[in-house]
PyMOL CGO cylinders between C-alpha atoms (Angstrom):
from pymol import cmd
from pymol.cgo import CYLINDER

trace = [
    CYLINDER, 28.49, -13.55, 4.04, 28.46, -10.24, 4.73, 0.3, 1, 1, 1, 1, 1, 1,
    CYLINDER, 28.46, -10.24, 4.73, 25.47, -9.01, 6.50, 0.3, 1, 1, 1, 1, 1, 1,
    CYLINDER, 25.47, -9.01, 6.50, 24.49, -5.71, 8.48, 0.3, 1, 1, 1, 1, 1, 1,
    CYLINDER, 24.49, -5.71, 8.48, 24.73, -7.19, 12.72, 0.3, 1, 1, 1, 1, 1, 1,
    CYLINDER, 24.73, -7.19, 12.72, 22.42, -3.99, 12.97, 0.3, 1, 1, 1, 1, 1, 1,
    CYLINDER, 22.42, -3.99, 12.97, 19.17, -5.02, 10.53, 0.3, 1, 1, 1, 1, 1, 1,
    CYLINDER, 19.17, -5.02, 10.53, 16.68, -4.96, 12.34, 0.3, 1, 1, 1, 1, 1, 1,
    CYLINDER, 16.68, -4.96, 12.34, 15.73, -8.63, 11.35, 0.3, 1, 1, 1, 1, 1, 1,
    CYLINDER, 15.73, -8.63, 11.35, 18.57, -10.42, 12.45, 0.3, 1, 1, 1, 1, 1, 1,
    CYLINDER, 18.57, -10.42, 12.45, 16.71, -12.51, 14.25, 0.3, 1, 1, 1, 1, 1, 1,
    CYLINDER, 16.71, -12.51, 14.25, 15.55, -14.16, 10.52, 0.3, 1, 1, 1, 1, 1, 1,
    CYLINDER, 15.55, -14.16, 10.52, 18.56, -14.01, 9.26, 0.3, 1, 1, 1, 1, 1, 1,
    CYLINDER, 18.56, -14.01, 9.26, 19.90, -15.96, 12.76, 0.3, 1, 1, 1, 1, 1, 1,
    CYLINDER, 19.90, -15.96, 12.76, 17.18, -18.63, 12.02, 0.3, 1, 1, 1, 1, 1, 1,
    CYLINDER, 17.18, -18.63, 12.02, 18.90, -18.85, 8.14, 0.3, 1, 1, 1, 1, 1, 1,
    CYLINDER, 18.90, -18.85, 8.14, 21.94, -19.21, 9.34, 0.3, 1, 1, 1, 1, 1, 1,
    CYLINDER, 21.94, -19.21, 9.34, 21.08, -22.31, 11.55, 0.3, 1, 1, 1, 1, 1, 1,
    CYLINDER, 21.08, -22.31, 11.55, 19.58, -23.87, 8.35, 0.3, 1, 1, 1, 1, 1, 1,
    CYLINDER, 19.58, -23.87, 8.35, 16.13, -23.60, 10.34, 0.3, 1, 1, 1, 1, 1, 1,
    CYLINDER, 16.13, -23.60, 10.34, 14.34, -21.33, 7.27, 0.3, 1, 1, 1, 1, 1, 1,
    CYLINDER, 14.34, -21.33, 7.27, 11.13, -22.12, 7.50, 0.3, 1, 1, 1, 1, 1, 1,
    CYLINDER, 11.13, -22.12, 7.50, 11.32, -20.78, 11.21, 0.3, 1, 1, 1, 1, 1, 1,
    CYLINDER, 11.32, -20.78, 11.21, 12.65, -17.80, 9.28, 0.3, 1, 1, 1, 1, 1, 1,
    CYLINDER, 12.65, -17.80, 9.28, 9.87, -17.80, 6.64, 0.3, 1, 1, 1, 1, 1, 1,
    CYLINDER, 9.87, -17.80, 6.64, 6.84, -17.96, 9.75, 0.3, 1, 1, 1, 1, 1, 1,
    CYLINDER, 6.84, -17.96, 9.75, 9.04, -14.89, 11.76, 0.3, 1, 1, 1, 1, 1, 1,
    CYLINDER, 9.04, -14.89, 11.76, 8.61, -12.86, 8.20, 0.3, 1, 1, 1, 1, 1, 1,
    CYLINDER, 8.61, -12.86, 8.20, 5.02, -13.94, 7.89, 0.3, 1, 1, 1, 1, 1, 1,
    CYLINDER, 5.02, -13.94, 7.89, 4.00, -13.14, 11.65, 0.3, 1, 1, 1, 1, 1, 1,
    CYLINDER, 4.00, -13.14, 11.65, 6.41, -9.58, 10.96, 0.3, 1, 1, 1, 1, 1, 1,
    CYLINDER, 6.41, -9.58, 10.96, 5.11, -8.71, 7.74, 0.3, 1, 1, 1, 1, 1, 1,
    CYLINDER, 5.11, -8.71, 7.74, 2.55, -11.02, 6.53, 0.3, 1, 1, 1, 1, 1, 1,
    CYLINDER, 2.55, -11.02, 6.53, -0.29, -8.48, 7.08, 0.3, 1, 1, 1, 1, 1, 1,
    CYLINDER, -0.29, -8.48, 7.08, 2.05, -4.95, 5.47, 0.3, 1, 1, 1, 1, 1, 1,
    CYLINDER, 2.05, -4.95, 5.47, 2.50, -6.98, 2.86, 0.3, 1, 1, 1, 1, 1, 1,
    CYLINDER, 2.50, -6.98, 2.86, -1.11, -8.12, 2.15, 0.3, 1, 1, 1, 1, 1, 1,
    CYLINDER, -1.11, -8.12, 2.15, -2.18, -4.42, 3.15, 0.3, 1, 1, 1, 1, 1, 1,
    CYLINDER, -2.18, -4.42, 3.15, 0.30, -2.43, 0.22, 0.3, 1, 1, 1, 1, 1, 1,
    CYLINDER, 0.30, -2.43, 0.22, -0.49, -5.77, -2.22, 0.3, 1, 1, 1, 1, 1, 1,
    CYLINDER, -0.49, -5.77, -2.22, -4.29, -4.14, -1.53, 0.3, 1, 1, 1, 1, 1, 1,
    CYLINDER, -4.29, -4.14, -1.53, -3.66, -0.49, -1.72, 0.3, 1, 1, 1, 1, 1, 1,
    CYLINDER, -3.66, -0.49, -1.72, -0.80, -1.37, -4.83, 0.3, 1, 1, 1, 1, 1, 1,
    CYLINDER, -0.80, -1.37, -4.83, -3.42, -3.92, -6.91, 0.3, 1, 1, 1, 1, 1, 1,
    CYLINDER, -3.42, -3.92, -6.91, -6.98, -2.28, -5.82, 0.3, 1, 1, 1, 1, 1, 1,
    CYLINDER, -6.98, -2.28, -5.82, -8.13, -5.61, -5.64, 0.3, 1, 1, 1, 1, 1, 1,
    CYLINDER, -8.13, -5.61, -5.64, -8.57, -8.19, -2.95, 0.3, 1, 1, 1, 1, 1, 1,
    CYLINDER, -8.57, -8.19, -2.95, -8.63, -11.46, -4.69, 0.3, 1, 1, 1, 1, 1, 1,
    CYLINDER, -8.63, -11.46, -4.69, -5.53, -10.61, -6.98, 0.3, 1, 1, 1, 1, 1, 1,
    CYLINDER, -5.53, -10.61, -6.98, -3.72, -9.27, -3.72, 0.3, 1, 1, 1, 1, 1, 1,
    CYLINDER, -3.72, -9.27, -3.72, -3.99, -12.41, -1.56, 0.3, 1, 1, 1, 1, 1, 1,
    CYLINDER, -3.99, -12.41, -1.56, -2.63, -14.87, -4.75, 0.3, 1, 1, 1, 1, 1, 1,
    CYLINDER, -2.63, -14.87, -4.75, 0.65, -12.17, -4.88, 0.3, 1, 1, 1, 1, 1, 1,
    CYLINDER, 0.65, -12.17, -4.88, 0.73, -12.34, -1.64, 0.3, 1, 1, 1, 1, 1, 1,
    CYLINDER, 0.73, -12.34, -1.64, 0.97, -15.68, -1.37, 0.3, 1, 1, 1, 1, 1, 1,
    CYLINDER, 0.97, -15.68, -1.37, 2.90, -15.90, -4.06, 0.3, 1, 1, 1, 1, 1, 1,
    CYLINDER, 2.90, -15.90, -4.06, 6.02, -13.17, -2.47, 0.3, 1, 1, 1, 1, 1, 1,
    CYLINDER, 6.02, -13.17, -2.47, 5.93, -15.29, 0.57, 0.3, 1, 1, 1, 1, 1, 1,
    CYLINDER, 5.93, -15.29, 0.57, 6.64, -18.56, -1.87, 0.3, 1, 1, 1, 1, 1, 1,
    CYLINDER, 6.64, -18.56, -1.87, 9.82, -16.66, -3.53, 0.3, 1, 1, 1, 1, 1, 1,
    CYLINDER, 9.82, -16.66, -3.53, 10.70, -15.76, -0.27, 0.3, 1, 1, 1, 1, 1, 1,
    CYLINDER, 10.70, -15.76, -0.27, 10.97, -19.48, 0.95, 0.3, 1, 1, 1, 1, 1, 1,
    CYLINDER, 10.97, -19.48, 0.95, 12.40, -20.52, -1.89, 0.3, 1, 1, 1, 1, 1, 1,
    CYLINDER, 12.40, -20.52, -1.89, 15.52, -17.51, -2.23, 0.3, 1, 1, 1, 1, 1, 1,
    CYLINDER, 15.52, -17.51, -2.23, 15.42, -16.92, 1.78, 0.3, 1, 1, 1, 1, 1, 1,
    CYLINDER, 15.42, -16.92, 1.78, 18.74, -19.55, 1.78, 0.3, 1, 1, 1, 1, 1, 1,
    CYLINDER, 18.74, -19.55, 1.78, 20.56, -17.12, -0.62, 0.3, 1, 1, 1, 1, 1, 1,
    CYLINDER, 20.56, -17.12, -0.62, 19.93, -13.76, 0.64, 0.3, 1, 1, 1, 1, 1, 1,
    CYLINDER, 19.93, -13.76, 0.64, 23.22, -11.87, 0.72, 0.3, 1, 1, 1, 1, 1, 1,
    CYLINDER, 23.22, -11.87, 0.72, 22.75, -9.62, 2.89, 0.3, 1, 1, 1, 1, 1, 1,
    CYLINDER, 22.75, -9.62, 2.89, 23.21, -6.62, 0.54, 0.3, 1, 1, 1, 1, 1, 1,
    CYLINDER, 23.21, -6.62, 0.54, 20.39, -4.93, 2.31, 0.3, 1, 1, 1, 1, 1, 1,
    CYLINDER, 20.39, -4.93, 2.31, 18.02, -5.27, 4.99, 0.3, 1, 1, 1, 1, 1, 1,
    CYLINDER, 18.02, -5.27, 4.99, 16.19, -8.41, 5.45, 0.3, 1, 1, 1, 1, 1, 1,
    CYLINDER, 16.19, -8.41, 5.45, 12.80, -5.84, 4.49, 0.3, 1, 1, 1, 1, 1, 1,
    CYLINDER, 12.80, -5.84, 4.49, 13.81, -3.79, 2.27, 0.3, 1, 1, 1, 1, 1, 1,
    CYLINDER, 13.81, -3.79, 2.27, 14.82, -7.18, 0.60, 0.3, 1, 1, 1, 1, 1, 1,
    CYLINDER, 14.82, -7.18, 0.60, 11.06, -8.51, 0.74, 0.3, 1, 1, 1, 1, 1, 1,
    CYLINDER, 11.06, -8.51, 0.74, 9.50, -5.42, -0.34, 0.3, 1, 1, 1, 1, 1, 1,
    CYLINDER, 9.50, -5.42, -0.34, 11.74, -5.12, -3.25, 0.3, 1, 1, 1, 1, 1, 1,
    CYLINDER, 11.74, -5.12, -3.25, 10.18, -8.71, -3.87, 0.3, 1, 1, 1, 1, 1, 1,
    CYLINDER, 10.18, -8.71, -3.87, 6.23, -7.60, -3.19, 0.3, 1, 1, 1, 1, 1, 1,
    CYLINDER, 6.23, -7.60, -3.19, 6.86, -4.22, -5.60, 0.3, 1, 1, 1, 1, 1, 1,
    CYLINDER, 6.86, -4.22, -5.60, 8.23, -7.36, -8.66, 0.3, 1, 1, 1, 1, 1, 1,
    CYLINDER, 8.23, -7.36, -8.66, 5.56, -9.10, -7.59, 0.3, 1, 1, 1, 1, 1, 1,
    CYLINDER, 5.56, -9.10, -7.59, 2.88, -6.11, -7.43, 0.3, 1, 1, 1, 1, 1, 1,
    CYLINDER, 2.88, -6.11, -7.43, 4.26, -5.08, -10.93, 0.3, 1, 1, 1, 1, 1, 1,
    CYLINDER, 4.26, -5.08, -10.93, 4.00, -8.21, -12.52, 0.3, 1, 1, 1, 1, 1, 1,
    CYLINDER, 4.00, -8.21, -12.52, 0.41, -8.68, -11.53, 0.3, 1, 1, 1, 1, 1, 1,
    CYLINDER, 0.41, -8.68, -11.53, -0.24, -5.27, -12.62, 0.3, 1, 1, 1, 1, 1, 1,
    CYLINDER, -0.24, -5.27, -12.62, 0.81, -5.72, -15.59, 0.3, 1, 1, 1, 1, 1, 1,
    CYLINDER, 0.81, -5.72, -15.59, -0.69, -9.11, -16.31, 0.3, 1, 1, 1, 1, 1, 1,
    CYLINDER, -0.69, -9.11, -16.31, -4.01, -7.40, -15.48, 0.3, 1, 1, 1, 1, 1, 1,
    CYLINDER, -4.01, -7.40, -15.48, -4.02, -4.86, -17.82, 0.3, 1, 1, 1, 1, 1, 1,
    CYLINDER, -4.02, -4.86, -17.82, -3.23, -7.49, -20.62, 0.3, 1, 1, 1, 1, 1, 1,
    CYLINDER, -3.23, -7.49, -20.62, -6.87, -9.28, -19.68, 0.3, 1, 1, 1, 1, 1, 1,
    CYLINDER, -6.87, -9.28, -19.68, -8.61, -5.83, -19.64, 0.3, 1, 1, 1, 1, 1, 1,
    CYLINDER, -8.61, -5.83, -19.64, -7.26, -4.85, -22.75, 0.3, 1, 1, 1, 1, 1, 1,
    CYLINDER, -7.26, -4.85, -22.75, -8.53, -8.36, -24.11, 0.3, 1, 1, 1, 1, 1, 1,
    CYLINDER, -8.53, -8.36, -24.11, -11.31, -8.34, -22.45, 0.3, 1, 1, 1, 1, 1, 1,
    CYLINDER, -11.31, -8.34, -22.45, -12.14, -4.79, -23.63, 0.3, 1, 1, 1, 1, 1, 1,
    CYLINDER, -12.14, -4.79, -23.63, -11.34, -6.04, -27.23, 0.3, 1, 1, 1, 1, 1, 1,
    CYLINDER, -11.34, -6.04, -27.23, -14.08, -8.66, -26.60, 0.3, 1, 1, 1, 1, 1, 1,
    CYLINDER, -14.08, -8.66, -26.60, -16.57, -6.78, -24.67, 0.3, 1, 1, 1, 1, 1, 1,
    CYLINDER, -16.57, -6.78, -24.67, -17.49, -2.90, -25.76, 0.3, 1, 1, 1, 1, 1, 1,
    CYLINDER, -17.49, -2.90, -25.76, -19.60, -2.35, -22.73, 0.3, 1, 1, 1, 1, 1, 1,
    CYLINDER, -19.60, -2.35, -22.73, -19.50, 0.94, -20.43, 0.3, 1, 1, 1, 1, 1, 1,
    CYLINDER, -19.50, 0.94, -20.43, -18.34, 0.07, -16.80, 0.3, 1, 1, 1, 1, 1, 1,
    CYLINDER, -18.34, 0.07, -16.80, -19.95, 1.25, -14.06, 0.3, 1, 1, 1, 1, 1, 1,
    CYLINDER, -19.95, 1.25, -14.06, -18.63, 4.48, -12.42, 0.3, 1, 1, 1, 1, 1, 1,
    CYLINDER, -18.63, 4.48, -12.42, -16.84, 3.73, -9.20, 0.3, 1, 1, 1, 1, 1, 1,
    CYLINDER, -16.84, 3.73, -9.20, -17.03, 7.06, -8.11, 0.3, 1, 1, 1, 1, 1, 1,
    CYLINDER, -17.03, 7.06, -8.11, -19.57, 8.25, -5.29, 0.3, 1, 1, 1, 1, 1, 1,
    CYLINDER, -19.57, 8.25, -5.29, -22.86, 10.72, -6.46, 0.3, 1, 1, 1, 1, 1, 1,
    CYLINDER, -22.86, 10.72, -6.46, -22.43, 13.94, -5.46, 0.3, 1, 1, 1, 1, 1, 1,
    CYLINDER, -22.43, 13.94, -5.46, -25.44, 13.56, -3.41, 0.3, 1, 1, 1, 1, 1, 1,
    CYLINDER, -25.44, 13.56, -3.41, -23.34, 11.02, -0.63, 0.3, 1, 1, 1, 1, 1, 1,
    CYLINDER, -23.34, 11.02, -0.63, -23.16, 12.54, 2.52, 0.3, 1, 1, 1, 1, 1, 1,
    CYLINDER, -23.16, 12.54, 2.52, -19.10, 13.53, 3.21, 0.3, 1, 1, 1, 1, 1, 1,
    CYLINDER, -19.10, 13.53, 3.21, -16.94, 10.98, 5.12, 0.3, 1, 1, 1, 1, 1, 1,
    CYLINDER, -16.94, 10.98, 5.12, -14.76, 9.03, 5.92, 0.3, 1, 1, 1, 1, 1, 1,
    CYLINDER, -14.76, 9.03, 5.92, -15.15, 5.70, 3.59, 0.3, 1, 1, 1, 1, 1, 1,
    CYLINDER, -15.15, 5.70, 3.59, -16.23, 8.18, 0.91, 0.3, 1, 1, 1, 1, 1, 1,
    CYLINDER, -16.23, 8.18, 0.91, -12.92, 10.08, 1.45, 0.3, 1, 1, 1, 1, 1, 1,
    CYLINDER, -12.92, 10.08, 1.45, -11.15, 6.80, 1.66, 0.3, 1, 1, 1, 1, 1, 1,
    CYLINDER, -11.15, 6.80, 1.66, -13.08, 5.79, -1.70, 0.3, 1, 1, 1, 1, 1, 1,
    CYLINDER, -13.08, 5.79, -1.70, -12.37, 9.06, -3.48, 0.3, 1, 1, 1, 1, 1, 1,
    CYLINDER, -12.37, 9.06, -3.48, -7.76, 8.50, -2.20, 0.3, 1, 1, 1, 1, 1, 1,
    CYLINDER, -7.76, 8.50, -2.20, -8.22, 5.44, -3.70, 0.3, 1, 1, 1, 1, 1, 1,
    CYLINDER, -8.22, 5.44, -3.70, -9.65, 6.19, -7.28, 0.3, 1, 1, 1, 1, 1, 1,
    CYLINDER, -9.65, 6.19, -7.28, -7.09, 9.68, -7.26, 0.3, 1, 1, 1, 1, 1, 1,
    CYLINDER, -7.09, 9.68, -7.26, -4.54, 7.25, -6.68, 0.3, 1, 1, 1, 1, 1, 1,
    CYLINDER, -4.54, 7.25, -6.68, -5.93, 5.05, -9.59, 0.3, 1, 1, 1, 1, 1, 1,
    CYLINDER, -5.93, 5.05, -9.59, -5.65, 8.04, -11.81, 0.3, 1, 1, 1, 1, 1, 1,
    CYLINDER, -5.65, 8.04, -11.81, -1.70, 8.66, -10.81, 0.3, 1, 1, 1, 1, 1, 1,
    CYLINDER, -1.70, 8.66, -10.81, 0.68, 7.28, -12.59, 0.3, 1, 1, 1, 1, 1, 1,
    CYLINDER, 0.68, 7.28, -12.59, 2.41, 3.69, -12.00, 0.3, 1, 1, 1, 1, 1, 1,
    CYLINDER, 2.41, 3.69, -12.00, 5.48, 5.08, -10.89, 0.3, 1, 1, 1, 1, 1, 1,
    CYLINDER, 5.48, 5.08, -10.89, 4.28, 8.26, -8.61, 0.3, 1, 1, 1, 1, 1, 1,
    CYLINDER, 4.28, 8.26, -8.61, 1.78, 6.05, -7.40, 0.3, 1, 1, 1, 1, 1, 1,
    CYLINDER, 1.78, 6.05, -7.40, 4.61, 3.24, -5.84, 0.3, 1, 1, 1, 1, 1, 1,
    CYLINDER, 4.61, 3.24, -5.84, 6.25, 6.10, -4.91, 0.3, 1, 1, 1, 1, 1, 1,
    CYLINDER, 6.25, 6.10, -4.91, 3.71, 7.98, -2.87, 0.3, 1, 1, 1, 1, 1, 1,
    CYLINDER, 3.71, 7.98, -2.87, 1.84, 4.13, -1.52, 0.3, 1, 1, 1, 1, 1, 1,
    CYLINDER, 1.84, 4.13, -1.52, 5.86, 3.29, -0.82, 0.3, 1, 1, 1, 1, 1, 1,
    CYLINDER, 5.86, 3.29, -0.82, 6.50, 6.83, 1.94, 0.3, 1, 1, 1, 1, 1, 1,
    CYLINDER, 6.50, 6.83, 1.94, 2.77, 7.09, 2.59, 0.3, 1, 1, 1, 1, 1, 1,
    CYLINDER, 2.77, 7.09, 2.59, 1.60, 3.83, 3.01, 0.3, 1, 1, 1, 1, 1, 1,
    CYLINDER, 1.60, 3.83, 3.01, 4.60, 1.63, 3.52, 0.3, 1, 1, 1, 1, 1, 1,
    CYLINDER, 4.60, 1.63, 3.52, 6.58, 4.42, 5.95, 0.3, 1, 1, 1, 1, 1, 1,
    CYLINDER, 6.58, 4.42, 5.95, 10.40, 4.00, 3.93, 0.3, 1, 1, 1, 1, 1, 1,
    CYLINDER, 10.40, 4.00, 3.93, 12.68, 6.46, 3.61, 0.3, 1, 1, 1, 1, 1, 1,
    CYLINDER, 12.68, 6.46, 3.61, 13.61, 8.24, 0.19, 0.3, 1, 1, 1, 1, 1, 1,
    CYLINDER, 13.61, 8.24, 0.19, 16.41, 6.41, 0.51, 0.3, 1, 1, 1, 1, 1, 1,
    CYLINDER, 16.41, 6.41, 0.51, 15.16, 3.17, 1.15, 0.3, 1, 1, 1, 1, 1, 1,
    CYLINDER, 15.16, 3.17, 1.15, 12.66, 3.42, -1.26, 0.3, 1, 1, 1, 1, 1, 1,
    CYLINDER, 12.66, 3.42, -1.26, 15.71, 4.21, -3.73, 0.3, 1, 1, 1, 1, 1, 1,
    CYLINDER, 15.71, 4.21, -3.73, 17.13, 0.83, -3.25, 0.3, 1, 1, 1, 1, 1, 1,
    CYLINDER, 17.13, 0.83, -3.25, 13.94, -0.41, -3.41, 0.3, 1, 1, 1, 1, 1, 1,
    CYLINDER, 13.94, -0.41, -3.41, 13.40, 0.68, -6.97, 0.3, 1, 1, 1, 1, 1, 1,
    CYLINDER, 13.40, 0.68, -6.97, 17.15, 1.18, -8.20, 0.3, 1, 1, 1, 1, 1, 1,
    CYLINDER, 17.15, 1.18, -8.20, 16.50, 4.93, -8.39, 0.3, 1, 1, 1, 1, 1, 1,
    CYLINDER, 16.50, 4.93, -8.39, 18.00, 8.19, -6.87, 0.3, 1, 1, 1, 1, 1, 1,
    CYLINDER, 18.00, 8.19, -6.87, 16.59, 9.21, -3.60, 0.3, 1, 1, 1, 1, 1, 1,
    CYLINDER, 16.59, 9.21, -3.60, 16.08, 12.81, -4.87, 0.3, 1, 1, 1, 1, 1, 1,
    CYLINDER, 16.08, 12.81, -4.87, 14.18, 11.60, -8.17, 0.3, 1, 1, 1, 1, 1, 1,
    CYLINDER, 14.18, 11.60, -8.17, 11.21, 9.55, -5.80, 0.3, 1, 1, 1, 1, 1, 1,
    CYLINDER, 11.21, 9.55, -5.80, 11.15, 12.96, -3.56, 0.3, 1, 1, 1, 1, 1, 1,
    CYLINDER, 11.15, 12.96, -3.56, 10.16, 15.30, -6.61, 0.3, 1, 1, 1, 1, 1, 1,
    CYLINDER, 10.16, 15.30, -6.61, 8.15, 12.19, -7.84, 0.3, 1, 1, 1, 1, 1, 1,
    CYLINDER, 8.15, 12.19, -7.84, 5.94, 12.03, -4.55, 0.3, 1, 1, 1, 1, 1, 1,
    CYLINDER, 5.94, 12.03, -4.55, 6.48, 16.18, -4.05, 0.3, 1, 1, 1, 1, 1, 1,
    CYLINDER, 6.48, 16.18, -4.05, 4.58, 16.55, -7.77, 0.3, 1, 1, 1, 1, 1, 1,
    CYLINDER, 4.58, 16.55, -7.77, 2.02, 13.80, -6.92, 0.3, 1, 1, 1, 1, 1, 1,
    CYLINDER, 2.02, 13.80, -6.92, 0.34, 15.07, -3.29, 0.3, 1, 1, 1, 1, 1, 1,
    CYLINDER, 0.34, 15.07, -3.29, -0.84, 18.30, -4.82, 0.3, 1, 1, 1, 1, 1, 1,
    CYLINDER, -0.84, 18.30, -4.82, -2.56, 16.03, -8.03, 0.3, 1, 1, 1, 1, 1, 1,
    CYLINDER, -2.56, 16.03, -8.03, -3.67, 14.17, -5.24, 0.3, 1, 1, 1, 1, 1, 1,
    CYLINDER, -3.67, 14.17, -5.24, -5.34, 16.53, -3.23, 0.3, 1, 1, 1, 1, 1, 1,
    CYLINDER, -5.34, 16.53, -3.23, -7.00, 18.27, -6.50, 0.3, 1, 1, 1, 1, 1, 1,
    CYLINDER, -7.00, 18.27, -6.50, -8.33, 14.61, -7.48, 0.3, 1, 1, 1, 1, 1, 1,
    CYLINDER, -8.33, 14.61, -7.48, -9.42, 13.67, -4.17, 0.3, 1, 1, 1, 1, 1, 1,
    CYLINDER, -9.42, 13.67, -4.17, -11.57, 17.71, -4.00, 0.3, 1, 1, 1, 1, 1, 1,
    CYLINDER, -11.57, 17.71, -4.00, -13.04, 16.87, -7.52, 0.3, 1, 1, 1, 1, 1, 1,
    CYLINDER, -13.04, 16.87, -7.52, -14.05, 14.01, -6.40, 0.3, 1, 1, 1, 1, 1, 1,
    CYLINDER, -14.05, 14.01, -6.40, -15.55, 15.07, -2.94, 0.3, 1, 1, 1, 1, 1, 1,
    CYLINDER, -15.55, 15.07, -2.94, -17.01, 18.25, -4.34, 0.3, 1, 1, 1, 1, 1, 1,
    CYLINDER, -17.01, 18.25, -4.34, -14.89, 20.16, -1.56, 0.3, 1, 1, 1, 1, 1, 1,
    CYLINDER, -14.89, 20.16, -1.56, -13.11, 23.32, -2.92, 0.3, 1, 1, 1, 1, 1, 1,
    CYLINDER, -13.11, 23.32, -2.92, -10.48, 25.38, -0.97, 0.3, 1, 1, 1, 1, 1, 1,
    CYLINDER, -10.48, 25.38, -0.97, -12.97, 27.74, 0.33, 0.3, 1, 1, 1, 1, 1, 1,
    CYLINDER, -12.97, 27.74, 0.33, -14.94, 25.32, 1.76, 0.3, 1, 1, 1, 1, 1, 1,
    CYLINDER, -14.94, 25.32, 1.76, -12.27, 23.64, 3.59, 0.3, 1, 1, 1, 1, 1, 1,
    CYLINDER, -12.27, 23.64, 3.59, -11.40, 26.72, 5.70, 0.3, 1, 1, 1, 1, 1, 1,
]
cmd.load_cgo(trace, "trace")
């Protein structure tokens, strides 16, 4: 089994090599559990669904860790699993919402803050979250992986099976859209921000 000797998670792989999968899983959960949970919540915008996906991810890790081939760092492999489970959950949720919309045509309340609210960190965070939701899924995923998870474009390319330049362009195009959307939500114009 060919594994990178410089993998920062080499200690996890040592547990796997010794057959101690439980210890390897515990180490991964301690190291990445909260980061995975936050990523799921950021990507799905639903805490309960994110917790379910978080659990699914580590069940899958437990199942697949003994067969980890080491073609990428453990962190990249883990976030590839996270990415796929998040996409699956988002698709399932979209199907469920579409079904509910067919059954119930009532309008949902607007989750955006009112214009009368003061501009504070909470409101800015809400505007960012809502603005992220308006991005196309590939752009939202690229922005979250880059800025919320700190992946390089090369690492993102491995996760997403795309070229780094494509992902860089996607993020570059998304940032002005995010800024404009946030400014429209919080009522800040370019002149007022100076």
